[in-house]
C-alpha positions in Angstrom: 21.1 -10.6 12.5 24.8 -12.0 13.0 27.6 -9.4 12.8 28.7 -11.4 9.9 25.6 -11.0 7.6 25.4 -6.7 8.7 28.7 -6.2 7.4 28.3 -7.5 4.1 25.1 -5.5 4.0 26.6 -2.2 4.9 29.5 -2.5 2.8 27.2 -3.1 0.1 24.7 -1.0 1.3 27.8 1.7 0.2 28.7 0.5 -2.8 25.2 0.9 -4.1 25.1 4.5 -2.6 28.2 5.6 -4.8 27.5 4.1 -7.9 23.6 3.5 -8.7 23.2 0.6 -11.3 20.4 -1.3 -13.3 19.7 -4.3 -11.5 17.2 -5.9 -13.7 19.4 -7.2 -16.1 20.6 -11.4 -16.0 20.5 -11.7 -12.2 20.2 -14.7 -9.7 20.2 -13.8 -6.4 22.2 -15.9 -4.5 24.1 -14.0 -2.1 23.3 -11.0 0.3 24.3 -8.9 -2.6 22.1 -9.6 -5.4 19.7 -10.0 -3.2 20.2 -6.2 -2.6 20.4 -5.6 -5.7 16.9 -7.3 -6.5 16.0 -5.2 -3.4 17.0 -1.9 -5.3 15.4 -3.0 -8.9 11.8 -3.6 -7.3 11.4 -0.2 -5.1 11.8 -1.8 -1.6 15.4 0.2 -1.4 14.9 4.4 -1.9 18.7 4.7 -4.0 21.3 7.5 -1.5 21.9 10.4 -3.2 25.2 9.1 -4.9 26.9 12.5 -4.5 26.2 12.2 0.2 27.7 8.4 0.6 24.9 8.4 3.0 24.3 4.7 4.7 21.4 3.7 5.5 21.0 2.2 8.7 21.0 -1.6 9.7 17.8 -1.5 11.4 16.4 0.1 8.4 17.5 -2.4 5.4 16.0 -5.2 7.6 12.7 -3.4 7.8 13.0 -3.4 4.5 13.9 -7.5 3.5 11.0 -8.1 6.2 8.9 -5.3 4.4 10.0 -7.6 1.0 9.8 -11.0 2.4 5.5 -10.4 4.1 4.8 -8.7 0.1 5.9 -11.8 -0.7 3.8 -14.0 1.7 6.8 -15.7 2.8 7.9 -15.3 7.4 9.3 -12.6 8.4 12.9 -12.7 9.2 14.6 -9.5 8.6 17.0 -12.0 6.8 17.7 -12.9 3.3 16.6 -17.2 3.9 16.2 -19.0 1.9 12.4 -19.0 1.7 13.5 -15.6 0.4 16.2 -16.6 -2.1 12.9 -18.5 -3.5 10.8 -15.9 -4.0 13.3 -13.2 -5.3 14.6 -16.3 -8.0 10.4 -16.7 -9.5 9.4 -15.2 -13.0 7.6 -11.8 -12.7 6.9 -8.9 -13.7 9.5 -6.3 -14.5 7.2 -3.8 -12.9 7.9 -2.4 -9.5 7.0 -3.0 -6.3 6.4 0.4 -4.8 4.6 2.3 -6.6 1.9 4.5 -5.8 -0.5 4.0 -2.8 -2.6 1.8 -1.5 -4.5 3.6 1.6 -7.2 5.9 1.7 -7.3 7.9 5.0 -4.4 5.9 6.7 -6.9 2.4 6.2 -4.3 0.6 4.1 -5.6 -1.6 1.0 -4.8 -4.4 0.1 -4.3 -4.2 -3.8 -2.7 -0.7 -4.8 -3.1 2.8 -7.0 -0.5 4.1 -9.2 -2.0 7.2 -9.3 -3.0 7.8 -13.1 -5.6 6.7 -14.9 -6.9 7.0 -18.7 -9.7 9.8 -18.8 -12.1 7.9 -21.7 -13.8 4.8 -21.1 -12.9 4.2 -24.3 -9.3 2.9 -25.3 -7.2 1.7 -27.2 -5.0 -0.5 -28.8 -2.6 -2.3 -32.0 0.3 -5.1 -31.4 3.0 -4.1 -33.5 5.5 -6.0 -33.2 4.1 -10.4 -33.0 6.5 -13.3 -31.7 7.3 -16.0 -33.9 5.7 -18.1 -30.8 2.4 -18.4 -32.4 0.3 -17.8 -35.2 -1.3 -13.8 -35.4 -4.4 -14.9 -35.1 -4.1 -16.6 -31.8 -1.8 -13.6 -30.6 -4.7 -11.7 -31.3 -7.0 -13.6 -29.3 -4.8 -14.2 -26.5 -4.9 -10.1 -26.0 -8.4 -9.2 -26.5 -8.8 -12.0 -23.4 -6.7 -10.5 -22.0 -8.4 -6.5 -22.2 -11.6 -8.2 -22.0 -10.8 -9.5 -18.1 -11.0 -6.0 -17.3 -13.7 -5.2 -19.6 -15.8 -8.0 -17.8 -15.9 -5.3 -14.1 -15.6 -2.1 -15.8 -16.9 0.5 -18.2 -14.4 0.1 -20.1 -14.1 -1.0 -23.3 -11.3 -2.2 -25.6 -10.8 -1.2 -29.5 -8.1 -2.9 -31.6 -6.9 -0.4 -34.4 -4.0 -1.0 -37.2 -3.3 2.0 -37.8 -3.7 5.5 -36.4 -2.3 6.3 -33.4 -3.7 4.5 -30.3 -3.5 4.7 -26.3 -1.9 1.1 -25.8 0.9 -0.4 -27.8 2.0 -4.0 -27.4 5.0 -5.4 -28.7 7.5 -8.4 -28.9 10.9 -7.2 -27.8 13.9 -8.9 -26.7 17.3 -7.2 -25.0 17.3 -3.7 -25.1 14.1 -2.4 -27.1 15.1 1.4 -26.7 13.2 1.9 -23.2 16.0 1.9 -20.9 14.8 -1.3 -19.4 16.2 -4.1 -21.2 15.2 -7.4 -20.8 17.1 -10.2 -19.4 16.7 -13.4 -21.4 14.7 -16.7 -20.9 13.1 -16.6 -17.3 12.9 -14.2 -14.1 11.6 -10.6 -15.9 8.8 -11.2 -18.5 7.6 -8.5 -19.1 6.8 -4.9 -18.1 3.9 -2.0 -18.9 3.8 1.6 -18.8 1.2 3.2 -16.8 -1.6 5.6 -18.5 0.7 8.3 -17.7 3.5 7.2 -19.5 1.8 6.0 -22.0 0.5 2.7 -21.1 2.5 0.9 -23.4 3.3 -3.1 -22.6 6.8 -5.1 -23.4 6.6 -9.1 -23.6 10.0 -10.5 -23.5 10.5 -12.1 -27.0 13.2 -14.6 -25.4 10.4 -16.3 -23.7 8.6 -19.0 -25.2 4.8 -17.9 -25.5 2.8 -20.7 -25.4 -1.5 -20.8 -24.9 -3.9 -23.6 -22.5 -0.7 -25.6 -21.6 1.7 -25.6 -18.8 4.5 -25.6 -21.1 6.6 -22.2 -21.3 4.8 -18.9 -20.3 1.3 -18.5 -20.6 0.5 -15.5 -23.0 -3.6 -14.9 -22.1 -1.9 -14.0 -18.3 0.3 -11.9 -18.6 -0.5 -10.1 -20.2 -4.2 -9.5 -18.5 -1.6 -8.7 -15.6 0.5 -6.4 -18.0 -2.8 -4.3 -18.7 -3.7 -4.0 -15.3 -0.4 -1.7 -14.9 -1.2 -0.2 -18.2 -4.9 0.8 -17.0 -3.2 2.1 -13.7 -2.6 -0.7 -10.8 0.0 -1.6 -9.1 1.3 -5.0 -7.7 -0.4 -6.0 -5.1 0.6 -8.9 -1.8 -2.4 -11.0 -2.3 -1.0 -13.7 -3.3 -3.8 -15.4 -5.4 -4.7 -11.2 -6.8 -3.6 -11.2 -10.8 -1.7 -8.1 -10.2 0.6 -10.2 -8.0 4.0 -9.6 -9.9 5.3 -13.3 -9.2 4.1 -16.0 -12.0 2.5 -19.1 -10.6 2.7 -21.1 -14.2 -1.3 -21.5 -16.2 -3.9 -21.6 -14.5 -6.6 -23.6 -16.1 -9.6 -22.1 -14.8 -8.6 -18.1 -14.3 -10.8 -15.5 -13.0 -9.6 -12.0 -11.4 -9.7 -11.9 -8.0 -12.2 -10.2 -5.6 -8.7 -7.8 -5.1 -7.7 -7.6 -8.5 -12.0 -6.4 -9.2 -11.5 -4.0 -6.0 -8.6 -1.9 -7.5 -10.1 -1.3 -11.3 -13.3 -0.7 -10.0 -11.5 2.5 -7.9 -10.5 3.8 -10.6 -13.3 3.3 -13.8 -16.5 2.2 -11.8 -18.6 -1.2 -12.1 -19.6 -2.5 -15.2 -23.1 -1.4 -16.1 -26.1 -2.3 -14.7 -27.8 -5.3 -17.0 -31.3 -5.7 -15.7 -32.4 -9.1 -15.2 -35.4 -10.6 -14.6 -36.6 -10.9 -10.5 -36.5 -14.3 -9.2 -39.7 -15.6 -8.1 -40.8 -14.0 -4.8 -41.6 -17.4 -3.3 -38.0 -19.1 -4.6 -35.2 -20.0 -1.7 -31.9 -20.9 -2.9 -31.2 -24.0 -0.6 -27.9 -25.9 -0.5 -27.7 -28.7 -1.8 -28.5 -31.8 -0.3 -25.3 -33.6 2.5 -24.4 -37.0 1.4 -26.1 -39.7 3.5 -24.8 -40.3 6.9 -23.3 -36.5 6.9 -24.6 -33.9 9.3 -27.4 -32.0 7.5 -26.1 -28.2 8.6 -29.3 -26.3 8.3 -31.6 -28.6 11.2 -28.7 -29.6 13.3 -29.3 -28.4 16.8 -26.1 -26.6 18.8 -24.5 -25.0 15.7 -20.8 -24.3 16.4 -18.4 -24.3 13.5 -14.4 -25.3 14.6 -12.0 -23.2 12.0 -12.8 -21.4 9.0 -10.2 -20.3 6.5 -9.7 -19.2 2.7 -7.1 -21.3 1.0 -4.9 -20.3 -1.4 -7.3 -22.3 -4.3 -9.7 -19.2 -3.5 -12.6 -21.0 -2.1 -13.7 -21.0 1.7 -13.2 -23.9 4.0 -15.2 -24.5 6.9 -14.8 -27.4 9.8 -16.8 -28.7 12.4 -16.7 -32.3 13.6 -14.7 -34.8 11.1 -16.7 -33.1 8.6 -15.9 -30.3 6.0 -17.7 -28.4 4.0 -16.5 -26.4 1.0 -17.6 -22.6 -1.1 -16.9 -21.7 -3.8 -19.0 -19.7 -7.0 -21.1 -17.8 -3.8 -22.5 -21.5 -2.5 -21.8 -25.2 -1.0 -20.2 -27.0 -3.4 -22.0 -30.0 -5.2 -21.0 -33.2 -2.9 -20.6 -31.2 0.7 -19.6 -32.1 3.3 -17.4 -34.6 3.3 -15.1 -36.7 5.8 -12.3 -34.9 6.8 -10.1 -37.6 7.3 -10.7 -38.3 3.2 -9.2 -35.3 1.6 -7.1 -34.1 4.1 -4.7 -36.6 4.8 -3.7 -36.8 8.8 -6.0 -34.6 9.7 -7.5 -35.2 13.1 -11.4 -33.8 13.6 -12.3 -31.4 15.5 -10.1 -29.0 14.8 -9.2 -25.6 17.5 -8.6 -23.0 14.7 -7.4 -23.2 11.2 -4.8 -20.4 8.9 -3.8 -19.5 6.2 -0.8 -17.5 5.8 0.0 -14.9 2.0 2.6 -18.0 1.0 -0.4 -20.8 -0.2 0.7 -22.9 3.6 -2.8 -23.8 5.8 -2.2 -24.2 9.8 -4.4 -26.3 11.0 -4.5 -26.2 15.7 -5.6 -29.0 17.7 -4.7 -29.1 21.9 -1.1 -28.3 21.7 0.0 -29.7 18.2 -0.6 -28.1 14.8 -0.7 -29.8 11.2 0.5 -27.8 7.8 -0.7 -28.5 4.5 -0.7 -27.0 1.0 -4.2 -27.3 0.0 -4.8 -31.4 1.3 -1.6 -32.2 0.9 0.1 -32.6 3.7 3.3 -31.0 4.7 6.0 -33.5 5.6 7.3 -33.4 9.6 4.2 -32.5 11.1 2.2 -32.5 13.7 4.3 -30.1 16.0 4.2 -28.5 18.9 2.4 -25.5 18.9 5.2 -24.2 21.2 8.1 -24.9 18.8 6.7 -23.2 15.7 4.4 -20.6 17.7 6.1 -19.7 20.5 4.0 -17.8 23.3 1.3 -18.6 21.1 -1.0 -20.8 23.3 -2.9 -24.1 23.2 -6.8 -24.6 22.7 -6.5 -21.7 20.5 -10.4 -20.2 19.9 -9.4 -18.7 16.5 -6.2 -17.9 14.4 -6.4 -15.7 11.6 -4.9 -12.3 9.4 -5.9 -9.2 10.1 -7.3 -7.3 7.4 -6.0 -4.3 8.9 -2.7 -4.6 8.9 -1.9 -8.3 7.9 -0.8 -8.9 10.6 -1.0 -13.1 12.7 -3.2 -13.2 15.8 -4.8 -15.8 18.0 -7.6 -15.6 20.3 -7.7 -18.1 23.4 -10.9 -16.8 25.6 -11.5 -12.6 26.4 -7.4 -12.6 25.5 -5.7 -12.4 21.9 -2.0 -12.1 21.6 0.0 -11.0 18.2 2.1 -13.0 16.2 5.5 -11.7 14.3 8.9 -13.1 13.5 8.2 -17.1 15.1 7.0 -15.6 18.4 4.7 -14.1 20.4 4.9 -10.1 20.3 6.1 -9.1 23.7 3.1 -7.3 25.4 1.0 -10.1 24.8 -1.9 -11.3 25.3 -4.0 -8.6 25.8 -8.1 -8.2 25.8 -9.9 -8.7 23.9 -12.2 -6.3 24.3 -10.2 -4.2 22.7 -12.1 -5.6 19.6 -15.1 -3.2 20.2 -18.6 -5.4 19.8 -16.7 -9.0 20.0 -17.8 -12.0 22.2 -15.1 -13.3 24.3 -15.0 -17.6 24.0 -15.1 -17.2 20.0 -14.5 -20.2 17.5 -13.4 -19.5 14.6 -12.6 -16.7 12.1 -11.0 -15.5 8.9 -10.1 -13.0 6.7 -12.3 -14.0 3.3 -11.5 -12.5 0.1 -12.4 -9.6 0.2 -10.3 -8.2 2.3 -12.5 -9.1 5.5 -11.8 -10.0 8.8 -14.9 -11.9 9.8 -15.9 -14.3 13.7 -17.8 -16.9 14.1 -19.3 -17.8 17.7 -22.5 -20.3 18.0 -24.8 -19.8 15.0 -23.4 -16.6 14.3 -21.2 -14.6 12.3 -19.8 -11.0 13.4 -17.8 -8.1 10.9 -14.9 -6.2 11.9 -14.8 -2.6 10.1 -11.1 -1.8 10.3 -11.4 1.5 10.0 -13.9 2.6 12.9 -12.4 -0.3 15.0 -15.6 -1.9 16.4 -18.1 -4.8 14.7 -20.3 -3.5 11.5 -23.8 -2.4 12.7 -26.3 -5.2 12.0 -24.4 -7.6 13.3 -24.2 -10.6 14.4 -25.9 -12.5 11.3 -26.9 -16.0 11.2 -24.3 -18.2 9.6 -26.1 -20.9 8.1 -28.1 -18.6 6.2 -25.5 -16.4 5.2 -22.3 -18.4 4.2 -24.7 -22.4 3.7 -27.6 -20.5 2.6 -30.0 -22.4 4.6 -33.7 -21.2 4.2 -34.1 -18.1 5.6 -37.4 -17.1 8.0 -37.4 -13.8 6.1 -38.6 -13.6 2.9 -36.7 -11.2 0.6 -36.3 -10.8 -3.1 -32.7 -10.1 -3.8 -31.9 -7.2 -7.0 -29.3 -8.6 -9.0 -26.3 -6.7 -9.9 -24.2 -7.6 -12.4 -20.8 -6.5 -12.1 -19.9 -8.5 -9.2 -22.3 -11.8 -9.6 -23.6 -11.0 -6.6 -27.2 -9.4 -4.5 -28.0 -6.3 -3.3 -29.0 -6.4 0.0 -31.9 -5.7 0.8 -32.2 -6.4 4.9 -33.8 -4.0 7.0 -31.0 -4.6 9.7 -28.2 -2.4 7.2 -29.7 0.9 7.8 -29.3 3.7 6.1 -26.3 1.4 3.9 -26.1 0.6 0.2 -24.6 -2.5 -0.1 -23.9 -5.3 -1.9 -23.4 -8.4 -1.2 -20.9 -10.2 -3.0 -20.4 -14.4 -2.1 -23.5 -14.3 0.2 -21.1 -11.3 2.3 -21.8 -7.8 2.7 -19.3 -5.1 0.5 -19.9 -1.5 1.6 -20.7 1.3 -1.6 -22.1 4.0 0.2 -21.9 4.9 3.6 -23.8 7.9 4.0 -27.2 8.1 2.1 -28.8 11.1 4.6 -27.2 15.1 4.4 -25.6 15.9 7.2 -22.7 19.2 7.3 -20.0 18.8 5.4 -17.7 19.7 8.2 -19.2 17.2 10.5 -19.1 14.5 8.7 -15.2 14.9 7.4 -14.5 15.7 10.8 -15.8 12.8 12.1 -14.2 10.2 9.8 -10.4 12.4 9.9 -10.9 11.3 14.3 -12.1 7.9 13.4 -9.5 6.7 10.8 -6.6 8.5 12.6 -8.0 7.0 15.6 -8.4 3.4 14.1 -5.1 4.3 12.3 -3.1 4.2 15.3 -5.1 1.5 17.2 -4.3 -1.0 13.9 0.2 -0.4 15.0 -0.9 -0.5 18.9 -2.8 -4.2 18.2 
C-alpha cells in the first residue's frame, strides 16, 4: 500500500475511534473516507472503544479490505480500487455482512447462520403498511411467493394474519422509521430485516420503486425472499449466485434458490417432509438425449477424457472436450448438446487446458501460454493475454484450475505439482507436491467447485470428490464421469428412491458403505456419516483431531 494511502487510512481510523456514527445513510463510496465508513457500517471493521483512542494497524485494515473483496467476488488487492468501489455502490440489503457463524469445527461453510431460529415450524406474518407502487393484492401475492421459496425446501409453514399477534411484521417505510436504522432514499439500501431473536420483522424502503415481473424498478419478490431469509436466521453469504448474497443484481425471470441457500436453511429447520412418489420401473434407464448429427457421442467414445469443467455464473456446469462442449442443468445434460465451442464462445479455441470461474462471474479459459476471459458466452475485450501477465507465477500448459471449497483460494495444477494464487501472483513457497492432497492422482485433466460447495477432480473417464474435513478423497471414489455427470447407461442396475426435498435420489450404490447419502444433481451429499454405534469419546476425539488437522492444512495449503 502506498504511503499516501496509508496516511489517509490511519487518519480516518483515528477519527472513527473518536466518533462512531451511523453511516448507512445517503452516501456514495468515492474515496478512502467513505469506503472506510462502508466497511464499518457492514461489519468489516470492528468499532473501536472511543474512550481508548486505539489505532488499528495498517495490516488489519488491509486484511479487512481483502476479506470484503473476497466476499464481494472482486480481486483481492488490499486497496480500495475501482472494482471494490463498484461493489460498494451497488444496491444492497441493509443488514451487516459479518453476523453469526458459518463454520463447524473450523470448516468454513459458504452460507452463514446468525445463531437464532423460530422454535416452531408454523410462522405467522402480517403486512401492516403497503406500498402505493403496487396494488395490495399484488403485494400480498409476491410476499406469499417469497415465503414459499423457503417453505418449499423446509417443514416451515407461513400463515398470514390481519389481526392479533404475529411472528413477522412487514411494512413499507421511508427514512427514519423508529428502529434506529433509517433508510437512505432511492438506491443503495433497499430493505432490512431482523433475525428471529430480535422479532423477525422486515422493513422495505418506500422510496424504492417496487415492481413485479419487470427489469425496471426493484423486484419485490426477490428482495422479500432475501429479507425473509434473515427473518428466519440466515446471515449474508459470500456465494455470489446465492439469494443470501447482500447485493441486488436485478430482476431474474427464472429465479431459483441456490444450493448454498438450501443447505443453510435446512441446517436450521431441516428438510421438507418426504412425499412418497411411485418408484421408477427397475428396467427403465435415464439416458442423455442423442447428440446432434456429426457431434461426438460421449457415452460410446473410446479414450474418453475431459479438457475442462467449470460452473459458470448462470449456475449451469459446462464440460469441454476437443471442439465441443456440453451444458448440464436441471440435473441432466441439456437438450441439443454437445455444441461447437466456436459457435457459442466467440474466439475461444478448442482443446482447452483448463477453465476457472471466479465469484465475480468471470470465467477464465487457459490454453498453452494464453488465457481468455468471458462473462458467460461474451468475450471480454483485450484477450487472450499471456498467462505470465495475468497470473504471474502460474505455469503454461495447465492440467487444471479451480477455486478450492476449503478456503476459497485459487489453485493451479500441473503434473505432480500444485500452485496457490492470490492477489495477482502465485504465493511464495509454491509449487508444492500434489501428493499433499491425499488420494489425488497426478496428471489430472480438470477440476472445479460444484454448486454444492464440493471440489471435484477428473482424470480419464473417472472423477474424484475431495473431502475438505478429512483432507482426502472420499470413500467410494473414483467413479464414472460418464454415468454420473452425463447420464450414460450404467452396467449396474440401481433402483433410486426419490427425495422430494432435494429433487435428487437416495443413493443405493454399495460403494458408499455405511453412509446415507442423497444425490443432488447427480452428485452425492452425505447427510448422516455414522450409521453404526461406536464409543462416544472415540468418535468425538477422532472427529476433533480430523477437524484440527484439516483446519491447519487449509491454512498451510
